[in-house]
N, C-alpha and C positions, 0 to 999 in steps of 0.2 A: 185492748183486745188481745187475746192470747193466740199464738200460732205455734202449736207444738212442732219442735224441730226447727225453729226459725234459724238457729245458729248456735254454735258452741265454740268455745275457745280451745286452742291446742292444749292437750293433756287434761281437759275438763269436758270431753265429749259427752260423758254420761251425766253431767251435772246441769240441772235446770237453774238452780240458784247458786250464784257465786258471790263472794264478798271480796271487796278490795280493802286491804288492811290499812293503807295510808289515810283513807277517808272514812273507814268503818261504814261503808255503804254496800248494800246487797242489791244485786241486779237479777232480774228474771230474764234468762236468755231466750225464753219462749215469747217474750214481748219484743216485737221488732224495733220499737223505739229504744227500749232499754238495751237490747243487744247492740244496736248501732252505737250507743254511748260507750259501752264497755269495749267494743271493738276499736273505736277511736283511741280510747285510753291505752289499750294494749299496743296498738301501733305506735303511738307517741312515746309511751313510757316503759315498754317492755315489762309489763306487770308480771307475766308468767316467768320470764327469765330472772326477774328480781325477787321472785317468790313472794309477791304481794297479793296473790289470789288465793282464796280459801273456799273449799267446797264444804257442804254441811251434810251430816248424816243424822237424822233423815233429811232428804233433799227438799226442804220446805222453807217458806218465808218465815214461819214461826220459829224454826230452829236458828235461822240467821239472827232474828231478833233476840232469842235467848242468849246468843253469844255476843250481844252488844252492837250488832250491825243495824243500820237504819235503811229502810227502802229508799231507793233513788227517786227523786222527783224529776220527771222527764221534761216538763215544759221549758223552763228557762235554760236548763243544762243542755238540752238537745239543741236549742237554737245557738247557744254559745259554741258547742263543740262541732256542729255541722255548718257553721257560718251563716245561719239564718237570721 
């Protein structure tokens, strides 16, 4: 379920879809579960500071896929990162 404006990463406030270069995974920041995952990764690994985050133009999942990124699967990853 999508919740517009659920959250954004620093320096990527206008980007709904962001990719993480070390895993080639794209996250939808309007999805609360996916944003929780990317937020945990940012806090643990300083992805923004290490320049491992990429935005897409146009800001779409399709553009992320065009650039070789794969959508995140939230079930198992969410439980792993949030201790569930």
